[in-house]
C-alpha positions as CSV (number, residue, x, y, z in Angstrom):
1,M,18.0,13.0,0.5
2,V,22.3,13.4,0.2
3,A,23.2,15.9,3.6
4,D,25.5,16.2,6.1
5,F,24.6,15.0,9.6
6,T,27.5,16.1,12.4
7,V,27.6,17.2,16.0
8,G,28.3,20.1,16.6
9,D,29.2,22.0,20.1
10,R,25.6,21.9,21.4
11,D,23.2,20.9,18.7
12,F,23.1,18.3,15.9
13,L,23.8,19.7,12.5
14,V,21.9,18.5,9.6
15,D,23.9,20.8,6.9
16,G,25.0,22.8,9.3
17,R,21.8,24.1,10.6
18,P,21.1,22.7,14.5
19,V,17.7,20.1,14.6
20,R,16.2,18.6,17.7
21,L,15.8,14.5,17.5
22,L,12.9,13.4,18.4
23,S,12.9,9.8,17.9
24,G,11.3,6.9,19.2
25,A,12.6,3.3,19.8
26,L,10.7,0.8,17.0
27,H,12.5,-2.7,17.2
28,Y,11.6,-4.3,13.6
29,F,12.0,-7.8,14.6
30,R,9.4,-7.2,17.4
31,V,7.0,-6.4,14.5
32,H,5.9,-8.5,11.6
33,E,7.5,-6.8,8.6
34,E,4.4,-5.9,6.8
35,Q,3.1,-4.0,9.3
36,W,6.4,-1.5,9.3
37,P,5.0,0.7,7.4
38,H,2.0,1.3,9.0
39,R,3.5,1.7,12.5
40,L,6.5,3.6,11.3
41,R,3.4,5.8,10.0
42,M,2.0,6.1,13.3
43,L,5.5,7.3,14.6
44,R,5.4,10.9,11.8
45,A,1.8,11.1,13.1
46,M,2.8,11.7,16.7
47,G,5.6,14.2,15.4
48,L,8.7,12.3,15.5
49,N,11.8,12.5,12.8
50,C,13.6,9.1,14.0
51,V,13.4,6.0,14.7
52,E,15.2,4.1,16.7
53,T,16.1,-0.1,16.8
54,Y,18.5,-2.5,18.4
55,V,19.6,-5.5,16.0
56,P,19.2,-9.1,17.4
57,W,22.2,-10.9,16.8
58,D,21.0,-14.3,18.4
59,R,18.0,-13.8,15.2
60,H,20.6,-13.5,11.9
61,E,23.4,-15.6,13.2
62,P,21.7,-18.7,15.2
63,A,24.4,-21.3,14.8
64,P,28.4,-19.7,13.6
65,G,28.6,-18.8,10.0
66,R,24.9,-19.7,9.3
67,Y,23.2,-16.4,8.7
68,V,19.6,-16.0,8.8
69,D,17.7,-12.5,6.7
70,V,20.4,-9.8,7.9
71,E,19.1,-7.8,5.2
72,A,15.8,-7.2,7.8
73,L,17.2,-4.6,8.6
74,G,18.2,-2.8,5.3
75,R,14.7,-3.2,4.7
76,F,13.8,-1.7,7.7
77,L,15.6,0.8,7.4
78,D,14.2,1.9,3.6
79,A,10.6,1.8,5.0
80,A,11.9,4.2,7.9
81,G,12.8,6.0,4.8
82,E,9.9,6.3,2.8
83,A,8.0,7.3,6.2
84,G,10.0,10.2,6.4
85,L,12.3,9.4,9.8
86,W,15.5,9.4,9.9
87,A,17.3,6.4,11.6
88,I,19.4,5.5,15.0
89,V,21.0,2.4,14.8
90,R,21.9,0.4,18.1
91,P,24.2,-3.2,16.7
92,G,25.3,-4.5,19.9
93,P,27.1,-6.2,19.7
94,Y,25.2,-7.1,23.4
95,I,22.1,-5.2,23.2
96,C,20.0,-6.0,26.6
97,A,16.5,-4.4,25.1
98,E,14.9,-7.1,27.3
99,W,15.8,-9.3,24.9
100,D,17.0,-13.2,25.1
101,N,20.6,-13.2,26.1
102,G,20.3,-10.2,25.7
103,G,20.7,-10.6,21.4
104,L,24.5,-12.3,22.0
105,P,23.9,-15.9,20.3
106,Y,23.9,-18.7,23.0
107,W,26.7,-21.0,20.6
108,L,29.1,-17.5,21.9
109,T,28.1,-17.4,25.7
110,A,28.9,-21.2,25.6
111,A,32.0,-20.6,24.5
112,V,33.5,-17.3,25.6
113,G,31.7,-18.2,29.4
114,S,32.8,-14.8,31.6
115,R,35.1,-13.4,28.8
116,L,32.1,-11.8,27.6
117,R,32.0,-7.8,26.4
118,T,35.8,-7.6,26.6
119,G,38.4,-7.5,24.6
120,D,38.9,-11.5,24.5
121,P,40.0,-12.4,20.9
122,A,37.5,-15.1,21.6
123,Y,35.0,-13.1,21.9
124,L,36.3,-10.7,19.6
125,G,36.7,-12.6,16.8
126,P,33.1,-13.8,16.5
127,V,31.7,-10.2,17.2
128,E,34.0,-8.7,14.4
129,R,32.9,-11.5,11.6
130,W,29.4,-10.7,12.5
131,L,29.6,-6.9,12.0
132,R,31.5,-7.8,8.8
133,R,28.0,-9.6,7.8
134,L,25.7,-7.1,9.1
135,L,27.3,-3.0,8.4
136,P,26.8,-3.3,4.6
137,Q,23.2,-3.1,5.5
138,V,23.6,-0.3,7.4
139,V,26.9,1.6,5.8
140,A,24.6,1.8,2.0
141,R,22.1,3.6,4.3
142,Q,23.7,6.7,5.8
143,I,22.5,9.9,5.4
144,D,25.6,11.1,3.3
145,R,24.6,8.4,1.3
146,G,20.9,9.3,0.5
147,G,19.6,7.1,3.4
148,P,18.0,7.8,6.6
149,V,20.9,6.5,9.2
150,I,22.1,9.2,11.3
151,M,23.6,7.4,13.9
152,V,25.3,4.1,15.4
153,Q,25.8,3.5,18.9
154,V,28.6,1.6,20.4
155,E,28.2,-1.5,22.6
156,N,25.3,-0.4,24.7
157,E,24.7,0.6,28.5
158,Y,28.5,-0.8,28.9
159,G,29.6,1.1,32.1
160,S,26.7,-0.7,33.6
161,Y,28.3,-3.8,32.8
162,G,32.1,-3.3,33.0
163,S,35.3,-0.7,32.4
164,D,36.8,-2.2,29.4
165,L,37.7,1.2,27.5
166,P,40.5,-0.7,25.4
167,Y,37.1,-2.8,24.7
168,L,34.8,-0.1,23.3
169,S,37.9,2.2,21.3
170,T,38.5,-1.7,19.2
171,L,34.0,-1.7,18.9
172,A,34.4,1.8,17.8
173,A,37.3,1.5,15.4
174,L,35.1,-1.8,13.7
175,L,33.0,0.4,13.1
176,R,34.9,2.8,11.3
177,N,36.9,0.9,9.5
178,R,33.6,-1.2,8.2
179,G,32.3,2.2,6.2
180,I,30.5,3.6,9.2
181,E,30.9,7.7,8.5
182,V,28.1,9.1,10.8
183,P,28.0,9.9,14.2
184,L,28.7,7.2,17.0
185,F,27.7,7.5,20.4
186,T,27.3,5.8,23.7
187,S,24.4,5.3,26.2
188,D,24.5,5.0,30.1
189,G,22.7,5.8,32.7
190,P,23.6,9.2,34.6
191,E,26.3,8.0,37.5
192,D,29.9,8.3,38.0
193,H,30.8,5.0,37.4
194,M,28.5,4.6,34.6
195,L,29.3,7.2,32.6
196,T,33.1,6.7,33.0
197,G,32.8,3.1,32.1
198,G,30.6,3.2,29.5
199,S,32.2,6.1,27.0
200,V,34.9,6.7,24.8
201,P,36.9,9.7,24.2
202,G,35.3,11.1,20.9
203,V,32.5,9.5,21.1
204,L,29.2,11.3,21.8
205,A,28.2,10.8,24.9
206,T,24.6,10.3,26.3
207,V,22.3,9.2,28.8
208,N,18.9,6.9,29.9
209,F,16.6,7.8,32.5
210,G,12.8,7.7,32.9
211,S,12.7,11.2,34.8
212,G,15.0,13.9,36.5
213,A,16.1,15.1,33.7
214,R,17.9,18.2,35.3
215,A,19.9,16.2,37.1
216,A,20.9,13.5,34.7
217,F,21.9,15.8,32.2
218,G,24.0,17.9,34.9
219,K,25.7,14.7,35.8
220,L,26.7,14.2,31.7
221,R,28.0,17.7,31.6
222,E,30.1,17.4,34.6
223,H,32.0,14.0,31.9
224,R,31.3,15.6,29.1
225,A,31.3,19.7,29.1
226,G,30.4,20.1,24.9
227,G,28.4,18.3,22.7
228,P,24.3,18.6,22.2
229,L,22.8,16.9,24.9
230,M,20.2,13.8,24.5
231,C,18.2,11.4,26.7
232,M,18.9,7.8,24.5
233,E,16.1,6.2,26.3
234,F,13.1,8.2,27.9
235,W,11.2,4.9,29.5
236,C,7.6,6.6,29.1
237,G,7.1,2.8,30.4
238,W,8.1,-0.2,31.2
239,F,8.5,-4.0,30.8
240,D,6.2,-6.6,33.1
241,H,7.4,-9.8,34.1
242,W,5.4,-13.3,35.0
243,G,3.3,-13.4,37.8
244,A,3.5,-9.7,38.7
245,P,1.3,-7.0,38.4
246,P,1.5,-4.5,34.9
247,V,3.7,-1.7,35.1
248,V,1.4,1.3,34.9
249,R,3.3,4.6,34.6
250,D,0.7,7.4,35.1
251,P,0.5,9.4,32.1
252,A,1.0,13.1,33.8
253,D,3.7,11.9,35.0
254,A,5.4,10.6,32.2
255,A,4.5,13.9,30.3
256,D,6.1,16.2,32.8
257,A,9.5,14.0,32.9
258,L,9.4,14.4,29.1
259,R,8.6,18.3,29.3
260,E,11.8,18.6,31.7
261,I,13.6,16.8,28.8
262,L,12.7,19.1,25.9
263,E,13.4,22.6,28.5
264,C,16.6,21.4,28.5
265,G,17.0,22.5,25.1
266,A,17.7,18.4,24.6
267,S,16.6,15.5,22.0
268,V,15.3,12.6,23.4
269,N,14.6,9.0,22.1
270,I,10.8,7.9,23.3
271,Y,11.5,4.5,24.3
272,M,9.3,2.3,23.3
273,A,7.3,4.6,21.2
274,H,6.0,1.3,20.0
275,G,6.7,-1.8,21.7
276,G,5.2,-5.0,19.7
277,T,5.8,-8.2,20.5
278,N,8.6,-10.7,22.2
279,F,8.3,-13.7,19.1
280,A,9.2,-16.8,19.6
281,G,10.0,-17.2,23.3
282,R,12.3,-14.3,22.8
283,A,11.7,-12.3,25.6
284,G,14.7,-12.2,28.3
285,A,15.0,-12.3,32.0
286,D,16.6,-10.7,35.0
287,R,17.0,-11.1,38.7
288,A,15.4,-9.7,41.4
289,G,17.1,-7.3,43.6
290,A,19.3,-3.7,43.7
291,L,22.3,-6.6,43.0
292,H,20.3,-8.6,40.6
293,E,21.0,-11.1,42.9
294,G,17.8,-12.6,43.8
295,A,14.9,-14.6,41.9
296,L,15.0,-15.1,38.3
297,E,12.3,-12.8,36.8
298,P,11.0,-13.7,33.2
299,G,9.7,-11.3,30.8
300,V,6.4,-11.6,29.0
301,T,5.8,-12.1,25.6
302,S,4.4,-9.2,25.3
303,Y,6.5,-5.5,25.1
304,D,3.6,-3.2,25.0
305,Y,6.4,-1.2,27.1
306,G,2.9,1.5,27.7
307,A,4.4,2.5,24.9
308,P,1.8,5.8,23.1
309,V,1.0,3.2,19.8
310,D,0.0,0.2,21.9
311,E,1.1,-3.6,20.8
312,A,-2.0,-4.0,18.6
313,G,-0.6,-0.5,16.2
314,G,-3.4,1.7,18.0
315,R,-3.4,4.9,19.6
316,R,-2.9,5.0,23.7
317,R,-5.6,7.6,24.2
318,G,-4.0,9.4,27.3
319,S,0.0,8.5,26.8
320,G,2.1,11.1,28.8
321,C,4.2,10.9,25.5
322,S,2.2,12.3,22.5
323,G,3.2,15.1,20.4
324,R,1.3,17.5,22.4
325,S,4.6,17.4,24.7
326,W,6.7,18.4,21.7
327,R,4.9,20.6,19.5
328,G,7.0,24.0,19.0
329,T,10.1,22.7,19.9
330,G,12.2,23.6,16.8
331,R,14.5,26.1,16.7
332,G,15.7,27.4,13.7
333,R,14.8,26.9,9.9
334,C,13.7,23.5,9.0
335,P,16.7,21.9,6.7
336,R,14.0,20.9,4.4
337,C,12.1,23.6,3.0
338,R,14.1,26.7,4.7
339,R,11.0,28.2,6.3
340,R,9.7,28.3,9.8
341,R,5.9,27.3,9.5
342,P,4.6,24.8,9.3
343,C,7.9,23.5,10.3
344,W,6.5,22.5,14.1
345,V,8.7,20.2,14.8
346,T,12.7,21.2,13.8
347,G,13.8,18.9,10.7
348,L,10.5,17.7,9.1
349,C,7.8,20.3,7.3
350,A,4.9,19.5,4.8
351,R,6.5,19.2,2.0
352,S,8.1,15.4,3.5
353,W,5.0,14.6,5.7
354,T,3.8,11.2,5.1
355,G,1.7,10.1,7.4
356,G,-0.5,13.2,8.4
357,R,-0.5,15.2,11.4
358,R,-4.0,13.1,12.8
359,W,-3.3,9.4,14.4
360,T,-4.5,6.6,11.9
361,R,-5.0,3.1,11.8
């Protein structure tokens, strides 16, 4: 369905009508392709109206100019549309995501060194060539062309790394020049230096956190007086490291934190709704310590993340991030059927329901 998705003064708008985005992260590269339809239906059955995915550059360009199945992103976006979900795409070029080298190809980091994630031509040249190859998969599937894509991210949590604002502006311009017409956005931690270093004038700013929504959105409002509020990564769980106990979040705590987001009138992307698996040794690593100066902590193969849809694709009973948290949070009339009921999540309606309201397996 062709539609117009825009960023209003306080709301996201579909054909001029306000919608709340209830999104879930599901990375196509962490799930076998034949399982995509089922996992997407699980998100739909949760009551979500959107799916978010990163794009790992290293997987698709393992050597300079040698591209491997870039079309996988397009097939995933098609599957999302068939499941009745909108889509948010986060193409990096750096993605973090607890993925090896943050998704940057090793041939690139070896050549560029400390000039990574800057406006240096040695870095931006390969980035531009990569985006030229990747973005047709997104451009053709934007919502104004009948596809599911409603937003595209500029870089990734850049305020945690640097403050090269001309670099971010150049990336935003590259996306626009290559045909991205849907709204662009950035996402950063809710701290002054992160929002200052990672935001782009004229581009929607969002924040990432696991609790404390009122304080986080209050900090965002100090930097951006207008625009819809959105938590682009609500951490319903966490990732695990080799040799360390599994991280388990109390479901009640997660539910309370999610409820606070919704009480703020904000949109949310649950990170992760379904985590999947770090195939082929692609799990990333970080270092211990507040400044990441400590021992190396490699991630495990599983990226289960404590998500409401577990690594095997089943319902995680007792999850604090289930549909119970957001039923009844929709505002206004459904843009698809123009009715208030049975549209208990704004942007979805019974006519477009594909997965059913019950968890299925």
